GULOMI-952280 format. One line per 8 residues: number of its first residue (from 1); for each residue x, y negated, z negated of C-alpha. Coordinates in steps of 0.02 Angstrom, whole numbers, plus 50000, padded with zeros to 5 digits. Layout:
NUM	X Y Z | ... $
***
This chain:
1	48833 49705 48835 | 48794 49717 48650 | 48623 49637 48631 | 48471 49667 48523 | 48292 49696 48578 | 48224 49808 48717 | 48332 49840 48870 | 48296 49726 49016 $
9	48376 49725 49188 | 48426 49550 49241 | 48472 49457 49397 | 48597 49322 49351 | 48631 49160 49445 | 48800 49146 49529 | 48917 49026 49441 | 49080 48970 49518 $
17	49178 49010 49362 | 49350 48967 49429 | 49290 48790 49459 | 49166 48793 49315 | 49022 48725 49418 | 48846 48734 49350 | 48736 48885 49391 | 48654 48874 49559 $
25	48476 48923 49599 | 48419 49048 49726 | 48499 49217 49763 | 48625 49288 49642 | 48750 49294 49783 | 48743 49262 49969 | 48799 49410 50072 | 48926 49376 50209 $
33	48896 49441 50383 | 48917 49629 50367 | 48864 49799 50431 | 48702 49851 50347 | 48667 50024 50280 | 48580 50140 50400 | 48395 50167 50368 | 48266 50271 50459 $
41	48130 50190 50564 | 47954 50253 50526 | 47861 50343 50666 | 47713 50226 50686 | 47603 50139 50811 | 47621 49951 50793 | 47572 49888 50621 | 47420 49998 50594 $
49	47410 50076 50422 | 47473 50255 50405 | 47362 50400 50354 | 47465 50421 50194 | 47597 50322 50101 | 47764 50324 50192 | 47934 50241 50173 | 47931 50062 50232 $
57	47744 50035 50203 | 47661 49975 50043 | 47486 49915 50001 | 47439 49873 50181 | 47605 49799 50240 | 47750 49867 50343 | 47928 49812 50304 | 47943 49716 50469 $
65	47767 49646 50473 | 47736 49458 50467 | 47639 49387 50320 | 47551 49220 50299 | 47640 49152 50145 | 47694 48971 50121 | 47778 48919 49958 | 47780 48733 49990 $
73	47636 48705 49869 | 47668 48859 49761 | 47602 49036 49781 | 47421 49085 49766 | 47374 49255 49693 | 47336 49320 49868 | 47505 49260 49931 | 47596 49343 49785 $
81	47506 49506 49823 | 47558 49505 50006 | 47734 49445 49966 | 47764 49581 49837 | 47688 49719 49944 | 47797 49681 50095 | 47951 49661 49984 | 47917 49833 49909 $
89	47906 49904 50086 | 48072 49821 50131 | 48159 49887 49975 | 48094 50061 50017 | 48157 50046 50195 | 48333 50000 50138 | 48345 50110 49983 | 48258 50261 50061 $
97	48154 50294 49905 | 47965 50286 49893 | 47879 50180 49761 | 47766 50292 49658 | 47661 50145 49598 | 47651 49957 49611 | 47765 49852 49500 | 47672 49704 49422 $
105	47758 49536 49453 | 47730 49386 49341 | 47807 49212 49355 | 47860 49127 49192 | 47943 48962 49150 | 48123 48952 49092 | 48064 48885 48925 | 47952 49037 48906 $
113	48100 49150 48946 | 48209 49059 48819 | 48079 49083 48685 | 48063 49268 48721 | 48251 49289 48726 | 48269 49202 48558 | 48140 49318 48482 | 48240 49470 48538 $
121	48409 49420 48467 | 48361 49444 48285 | 48416 49340 48136 | 48591 49269 48156 | 48637 49341 47985 | 48575 49518 48023 | 48701 49657 47997 | 48711 49689 48185 $
129	48743 49506 48227 | 48874 49488 48090 | 48959 49644 48158 | 48944 49582 48337 | 49012 49411 48288 | 49178 49494 48246 | 49182 49584 48414 | 49162 49422 48513 $
137	49280 49329 48396 | 49412 49464 48426 | 49393 49424 48610 | 49424 49239 48576 | 49260 49198 48663 | 49152 49145 48516 | 49228 49080 48355 | 49179 49023 48182 $
145	49065 48882 48243 | 48955 48982 48362 | 48866 49145 48327 | 48877 49279 48460 | 48687 49292 48467 | 48672 49105 48504 | 48809 49112 48637 | 48730 49263 48722 $
153	48555 49191 48710 | 48603 49020 48777 | 48702 49098 48918 | 48567 49216 48979 | 48432 49084 48954 | 48518 48964 49073 | 48577 49092 49202 | 48442 49225 49219 $
161	48329 49214 49373 | 48220 49364 49335 | 48212 49529 49244 | 48127 49698 49242 | 48072 49779 49079 | 48073 49969 49089 | 47966 49986 48933 | 47833 49868 48999 $
169	47856 49922 49180 | 47842 49743 49243 | 47944 49610 49329 | 47960 49432 49266 | 48026 49297 49384 | 48093 49140 49299 | 48042 48977 49383 | 48072 48793 49353 $
177	47899 48752 49420 | 47773 48864 49329 | 47624 48758 49385 | 47666 48790 49568 | 47767 48952 49559 | 47888 49010 49692 | 47985 49172 49707 | 48154 49195 49789 $
185	48172 49342 49910 | 48336 49404 49835 | 48274 49393 49656 | 48115 49487 49697 | 48208 49622 49796 | 48334 49645 49655 | 48201 49671 49521 | 48098 49784 49634 $
193	48249 49898 49647 | 48249 49911 49457 | 48065 49958 49461 | 48105 50089 49594 | 48250 50156 49489 | 48137 50167 49338 | 48003 50264 49432 | 48130 50393 49493 $
201	48262 50400 49356 | 48174 50334 49198 | 48279 50186 49141 | 48217 50210 48963 | 48311 50376 48950 | 48459 50389 48832 | 48588 50398 48971 | 48551 50217 49015 $
209	48585 50155 48838 | 48769 50124 48802 | 48834 50142 48625 | 48968 50010 48653 | 48992 49847 48747 | 49097 49933 48879 | 48972 50074 48889 | 48834 49949 48927 $
217	48939 49865 49061 | 48982 50033 49139 | 48800 50087 49149 | 48752 49918 49220 | 48886 49946 49351 | 48776 50076 49435 | 48605 50006 49385 | 48641 49824 49429 $
225	48762 49875 49566 | 48625 49973 49655 | 48503 49827 49641 | 48633 49700 49697 | 48688 49809 49843 | 48510 49823 49908 | 48483 49637 49874 | 48632 49595 49983 $
233	48567 49707 50123 | 48398 49621 50108 | 48475 49447 50110 | 48581 49488 50263 | 48426 49538 50361 | 48345 49374 50311 | 48498 49268 50348 | 48530 49350 50517 $
241	48351 49325 50575 | 48318 49512 50590 | 48177 49490 50465 | 48054 49347 50448 | 48072 49300 50264 | 47978 49187 50146 | 48086 49034 50111 | 48081 48946 49942 $
249	48051 48758 49961 | 48213 48662 49934 | 48124 48520 49845 | 48091 48615 49683 | 48251 48715 49681 | 48176 48888 49701 | 48141 49012 49566 | 48293 48989 49458 $
257	48310 48806 49414 | 48221 48688 49300 | 48167 48700 49119 | 48226 48603 48970 | 48325 48635 48814 | 48461 48762 48785 | 48646 48736 48759 | 48700 48807 48927 $
265	48813 48955 48964 | 48968 49009 48871 | 49083 49046 49019 | 49171 49189 48930 | 49006 49275 48893 | 48945 49240 49069 | 49101 49312 49150 | 49082 49469 49043 $
273	48899 49502 49082 | 48923 49461 49267 | 49052 49599 49295 | 48923 49734 49343 | 48844 49614 49469 | 49015 49583 49547 | 49099 49754 49544 | 48939 49856 49542 $
281	48895 49829 49727 | 49074 49877 49776 | 49060 50033 49670 | 48891 50078 49747 | 48954 50045 49923 | 49099 50164 49894 | 48976 50297 49835 | 48865 50266 49987 $
289	49013 50282 50105 | 49058 50449 50025 | 48887 50529 50017 | 48746 50412 50066 | 48603 50367 49950 | 48607 50538 49868 | 48781 50498 49800 | 48708 50338 49725 $
297	48564 50438 49653 | 48688 50561 49575 | 48779 50415 49491 | 48613 50356 49419 | 48590 50531 49348 | 48767 50527 49278 | 48820 50344 49253 | 49002 50287 49238 $
305	49073 50278 49062 | 49188 50127 49070 | 49203 49961 49162 | 49375 50022 49216 | 49287 50149 49327 | 49186 50016 49419 | 49329 49891 49429 | 49453 50015 49504 $
313	49335 50142 49583 | 49409 50282 49480 | 49342 50428 49380 | 49481 50413 49250 | 49411 50449 49077 | 49456 50346 48921 | 49584 50431 48809 | 49521 50475 48633 $
321	49567 50359 48489 | 49557 50430 48313 | 49539 50307 48171 | 49522 50319 47982 | 49499 50166 47875 | 49634 50138 47744 | 49572 49968 47683 | 49587 49918 47501 $
329	49517 49784 47385 | 49336 49803 47440 | 49361 49788 47628 | 49246 49906 47723 | 49180 49938 47897 | 49000 49930 47959 | 48961 50117 47966 | 48785 50096 48036 $
337	48838 49991 48186 | 48911 50045 48353 | 49003 50211 48356 | 49045 50247 48174 | 49066 50061 48145 | 49170 50026 48301 | 49140 49945 48469 | 49235 49970 48631 $
345	49251 49809 48730 | 49339 49883 48882 | 49438 49815 49027 | 49305 49693 49091 | 49288 49606 48922 | 49477 49599 48899 | 49492 49518 49069 | 49357 49393 49019 $
353	49456 49353 48860 | 49615 49321 48960 | 49524 49212 49088 | 49423 49115 48960 | 49573 49071 48851 | 49673 49020 49005 | 49529 48910 49064 | 49481 48832 48897 $
361	49647 48823 48804 | 49779 48838 48940 | 49841 49006 48874 | 49977 49086 48980 | 49880 49244 49019 | 49818 49250 49199 | 49793 49132 49345 | 49611 49080 49331 $
369	49602 49055 49519 | 49639 49240 49538 | 49457 49267 49493 | 49414 49218 49671 | 49545 49330 49751 | 49430 49463 49823 | 49446 49568 49979 | 49288 49673 49982 $
377	49135 49603 50072 | 49024 49653 49925 | 49136 49582 49788 | 49105 49413 49707 | 49243 49401 49577 | 49408 49491 49546 | 49418 49570 49372 | 49587 49652 49402 $
385	49738 49572 49315 | 49899 49638 49240 | 49859 49604 49055 | 49695 49702 49065 | 49733 49833 49198 | 49807 49995 49134 | 49675 50000 48997 | 49662 50174 48923 $
393	49534 50142 48785 | 49502 50031 48635 | 49407 50037 48472 | 49368 49878 48377 | 49316 49897 48194 | 49239 49743 48112 | 49266 49734 47923 | 49181 49643 47781 $
401	49207 49613 47596 | 49113 49525 47456 | 49258 49530 47333 | 49270 49340 47320 | 49083 49317 47290 | 49042 49272 47470 | 49054 49388 47619 | 49213 49374 47721 $
409	49254 49460 47883 | 49399 49533 47980 | 49434 49673 48104 | 49555 49806 48164 | 49568 49821 48353 | 49659 49975 48417 | 49699 49970 48603 | 49774 50112 48704 $
417	49861 50086 48872 | 49914 50198 49016 | 50097 50154 49003 | 50213 50063 48883 | 50230 49926 49014 | 50041 49902 49016 | 50041 49890 48826 | 50180 49761 48830 $
425	50090 49655 48959 | 49934 49653 48852 | 50032 49611 48694 | 50125 49468 48781 | 49964 49392 48847 | 49878 49412 48678 | 50020 49325 48587 | 50008 49185 48714 $
433	49825 49165 48667 | 49878 49145 48485 | 50007 49016 48537 | 49877 48920 48637 | 49773 48910 48478 | 49916 48833 48377 | 49980 48986 48286 | 50115 48984 48152 $
441	50225 49137 48123 | 50263 49188 47943 | 50421 49278 47885 | 50325 49440 47858 | 50271 49448 48040 | 50095 49386 48012 | 50027 49253 48129 | 49916 49114 48060 $
449	49803 49002 48162 | 49783 48858 48038 | 49640 48762 48120 | 49499 48776 48243 | 49368 48907 48285 | 49490 49051 48265 | 49566 48996 48100 | 49627 49165 48034 $
457	49778 49274 48000 | 49835 49409 48124 | 49957 49553 48135 | 50001 49624 48307 | 50094 49790 48315 | 50147 49879 48474 | 50197 50062 48461 | 50226 50148 48627 $
465	50065 50138 48727 | 49963 50073 48579 | 49938 49893 48523 | 49848 49867 48357 | 49782 49698 48303 | 49727 49663 48124 | 49631 49506 48078 | 49578 49431 47912 $
473	49544 49261 47835 | 49713 49254 47745 | 49880 49345 47761 | 49845 49452 47607 | 49681 49507 47684 | 49772 49572 47837 | 49881 49680 47724 | 49729 49744 47631 $
481	49629 49786 47787 | 49768 49893 47864 | 49902 49919 47728 | 50013 50042 47823 | 50056 49907 47952 | 50121 49786 47820 | 50305 49743 47837 $
***
């Protein structure tokens, strides 16, 4: 996910995207009845404190010990301390890793989160945001009327339940009732896993910082997948009655609701950023089945490199794409952004584009109900569809020019596919997106969307397993941005 500001690890509210319901409060996803991962039982006598710190015990509390915590009138400081300590012990028991130190937990209002999120996005006219605007516009998710930074900020502000900051080493839980704070079990467990990951694997290290949008989603596939997988195990123990768990009072909607202001989520952005939370637990479960928690730890040491790997549980590497700009008449790339000016959006984002345009504009791309067609007990949404599967790689180069006195923008998007059939399926679906946006076709093969948020000119060229898309404000701009593709 291409965002500005320090890296934070989020837990995002579940949204029934296929039906477009509003975000719900509480756990990010309820786990169905399932077999839980095997964990060792400490050798102990009742609930007496051990002589030294052991797995399943933290700050005076065992993982299966009862605590006197009632959230009906909000949590006191003493209740928070007991709640967090036992939750840490439970996360240890499931994840089989020892906390090296306590993770501070603070409860903030949604308005406070929105303000902090807005401060991290940077000015809408910054070079990064102008570059990123073209990336999200190429995906037909944000257009001329909405900046990508606003869409991302509004989406996370309305959907995030909590986050962990590796740089600060602290957890923030977002609540709709800051004067009488409550904390959801699943949210707390999820963020505690991030704190545990940070203490053992250093989430500030370079390997956890993707250089592209797809790189970010791939890394989050293991980081968020690990946290979500443990969260689901935790929730199952609560739901089955195996563990006595602190229940959030229904009257105030738990930790995730409430707050005022904000434009609400952009469903295309939301579907994109949710992919690691959906496919990540499936990916982690497959690792666990192969080699236990050590296999998961190895993946944290060497994260996946594409969302394709977490969607399809494959180790297939992206194929290289070489690119040299041939633009004329003042058109140039953003050399200081992304990877030599380019971004890679990847399979998950391409799926989100297909789904979003089908949902919002009726584009003939995919069946939006297919999003709910899942078969794995850990999976929430299905990100596998013909127009996006078979992805081999992509590089998206935003362009800019000031030749007319004001800055104008365009892009070249080079996509590579596993087979010619995969390339054709993508091209067909993409052209259907143009048609859904009222495109006109010129004699020279250029497509023009005359009105609306995506009012631009396009050229789409398929050559074997490669599909190249060129975008500019006017047909002549398309020819100038990539002259060799001109008819």
